[in-house]
N, C-alpha and C positions, 0 to 999 in steps of 0.2 A: 505494500499499498500506500511506504513511502516510495517505490518510486514513482509509479502510479500521484500523488498528491502533491510532487512536484515539477511534475515535467505537467498536469494541468493545470498549477499554478506562475508555471509560469509564459506558457499559455495561454491563458484568457490576460496578463498582462501585457506582451508583448504579439500574439500570434496574428489580430487586424490588420499591424503591418507588416508582417509579412507574407499572409496570406493577395492582400495589394499585388501588391510586389508577386506573386505568382501567379494572379489570376491570369491574363494574356494569355501564356504560354503555355499554363493546360485548360485554356478552354481550345488551341491550338489542336492541343494531342488531343483533345478525346478525340477528335476524327482520324486516331493511327491508333492507340488503346479505349478498348473502353471500362470501366469497372465491373462497369453493371451488365455485358452481354448476356451471361450465363444466367445472372435472376432474371429479367425479364425471361428467357423462357425457357422458365418454370410455367408461364404465366398463358403459355403462348402448351399448352402439354396437349390438349385439346385437338391444336392442328400443324404441326411435328411434322417435320417435311424427314420421310423418308427414303428417296427418290437415291443420297448418298451423301457421303460425306459435304463435299463440298460443294454441298443443294444444303443445308445445314448451317456450316459453316455460316451460309452468302446468307440463311436467314436467321440469325444470332445475328450476326455483325452488320444492321440492319443501313448503314455508310454507302456510294459507291466507292470504290478504287478510284472518280477523282481522287475523291480527299486528301490521299495518300499521298501527295507530298508536301502539302500544309502541313497536316502531320508530323511527317519527318522539320519541317521547319520548327514548329511546338518541343518536339522532341527533345531538339541542338539547343533554345528557347532555356529548357529545363535544369542546360545544364549548366548554360549563367544565375540560376535561380540560386543553382544545388550550392555553388562555387559564394556565388553573393552570400547567403546565408547564412556557409557555413564560417567564416568570416564573423559575418555580422554577429549571431549565436555564442556563440568563442572569442571573442573580443569583449560583449557585454559581463559573461561571466570569468574572465577570467584576470582586465582591469575596471569592469563596472561599464563601465559603456557602452551604449546601446543605438548607434547609429549607421541608418540607409541612407545614407553620404553620396554621392555621385562621387564629390568628390574620392573617396574611396573605394570605390567601385575598380578601376582597374589595376592595386593591387590588388583589391578581393580577388579580381577573375585570372589574375599573372601567377596571385599565391595557388590559386587551389583547384582552380578548371581545368586539369590534366587529370585530379582523379577528383572531381567529378565527376571528368568525361567514363573516365574506368567503374565508377559506382552506379552511375545512369542506366547507362548502354549495359550493363548486366543485369541490373535486374528490369530493363527494359524488355530484353531479349530470355527471363526467365520470368517474368509475367505474357508471353507473349506462347511459352512451349504448354507453360501452367491453364495457358489459355486452351490451347490447339491439345493437350492431356481430356480440356472439358469438353470439345465438343468429340474428341472423341469417342471417351466413356458414355453423352448424350447421341450421340449412331449406335453403340453399340448394344441401348436401351431400344433402341427406337427399329434397331431390326432383329430387333427378339421378344420382341411385346408393342412392336406399334408407336402407336399413337392412343392419351388416355390417361387412368390412374395410375394404371404400373407401370406406367413410363417414368409419370411424375415422382416417383415413392425411389423408385430407385436413381432418379435425376436426380436430384435433390441432397439424398443420401452422395453422391459422390458429388457438389460443387461443400456441401462439409467435406469433405477431406481434403475435397484442392484447398478450400478456399486456408485449413490446418494444412496442408501447408506450406501451400505460401507465408502462412501469419511464419510459422515456424525461419524461413527462408529468413524473409524480416525481423524475425529475429537477430538473426546466428550470422547475418549479414552486418550490425548493428555499428557496434565498433569498427568495424575496417574504416572508411575514410580520415576519423582521429587520431589512427596508433599509425596511414601513412603516412597526416598530415602530420603529426607533433611528434614525431617520435627515428622519421628518419629512417622507419624500415623497408625495403620491398614491399612491391604489391602480395606478394603468397606468402611473405613473413609477414607480412600485417595485419594479414585472415587471419595466418593459424595464432597468432596474439591476439586481433579480437575475439577472437572463437574462444581461446583456454577464457580469458580472462570473460566473458560468458556465464562462465559454471557458476550455478544458481543464479544467475537471473535472466534465465531463460522465460521462464513461467510470467514471475511479472510486470520485464521488458513485454509480456507478447498478450497482459489481462491491459496492460495502457495503452497499446494498437487500439486493442478493442474497443475499446469506449469511441474513438474515435471514427471504428465502422461502418459496426454497427447500428444509431443514427442514418447509417448516408441507405444503412440498405433499407435499413426502415421508409425510409419517406421512397426511396428509388419501387421501392416492392408498392409504395398507397401509389405513386405514382402513374405509375403504370397499368394499377389495374383501372385510373382510373382514364387515360387515355392515353394513344399509341404517337402522338407527333413526337418526331426523332429529334426535333430541336428542344423541344422540354431532358428528350435524351440526354443530352449532347450535353448542356448547358449542368445536368447537374450529372453525368462521368468527372464534365471541368472544373466544379466547385466541386468533386470529392477528395481532384488532386492538387488542386493547390491549397483547401486546406487538409491532406495527408503527405505532401511535403514538409511542409516548417510545423507539422506536427510532430516530423518521423526525425528531425531535424533536430526541435529538440530535446522532443525522450535518448535519440544520438548524444548530446552534448551534455544530457544528464549523468544517464548513466558514464558517460571517457569519463566525466569529471569526481563522478563516487571511484572510479574501479581505483583511477591513480589515488584520490587522497587528496585534489587540489581542492582549497577553498577556489569557494566561488565567489568574488572581490564584488555579483550582481545580489545578493540574501546581505551585505551590508547597506545596500543602498546609499554609497558613495562613489565617487569614479576617482577610478587617481591620482588620476592624469587631474585633473579640473581645479582651478586658477584659486574656484574657491574654497578649497579642501581646508579647515582651521586646524589652527596647532592640535590644537583637543581633538582632534579625533583623525590625525595625524599617526597622535601618543595613544591612542584608543586603539588601534589597526596593529598595529606595534607590539603591543602587548599583547595582541588576539594573539597574532601566531609566535609569538616567544612563547606563549601560552601549551596554543596547539603542537 
């Protein structure tokens, strides 16, 4: 619960600004990746296309392929958003200064973009593979049972199983980016270190992620039951990505600072680089470090 409380406290305080930073790239990315595709498919259990895998995939992914390149552009922009968020959240927790200033954007992108691209591309590939796996399972059940209630039951089980798999992977790679950025470890070594440090933290991280995922899933089901509007679905997908990225980065650094035992200066409510800091506050900070 400590991890959940810390993540929610930070996100409710600073999340809105970070979501605004991510919203446009996320809406574009929703034209390529649809977090809700498998969920909406459950609502069409009576009209499941059993003609072939490709036909079922097209039914699930309702957008024409003309939008593919727009989604690619959105994904690339998300890499830049990730690079900025890594710098924003880390600087805030490290020295107590929260800023989305464009003056720092170039430095943050130069320092973080390679890690952000590696992580973002890996996450995209994993998501797409899981999406294909879910489509394959849907297709198998369609061939066995045809459209109807039996397909719905097994499709729901498949959706939950793939969801658990995605959740596990999301937790497994959670500390990979900060260990690449802040320890000087190579990509593979950073992943191994991050995975080892997640020992005993997987369940708390999974619970924290579920708190963000489940409300969106509920809203998607409600909206899907009311309307089959493509625009509404894309907007919901985009918003879920726009919230999910900064929320995930927040959890990432909450766990990273806890794992490394680094003092979080954002909790001190004091910017250590500010000219307005008083001698009294500075003395308190020094005494606090000595006691630690």
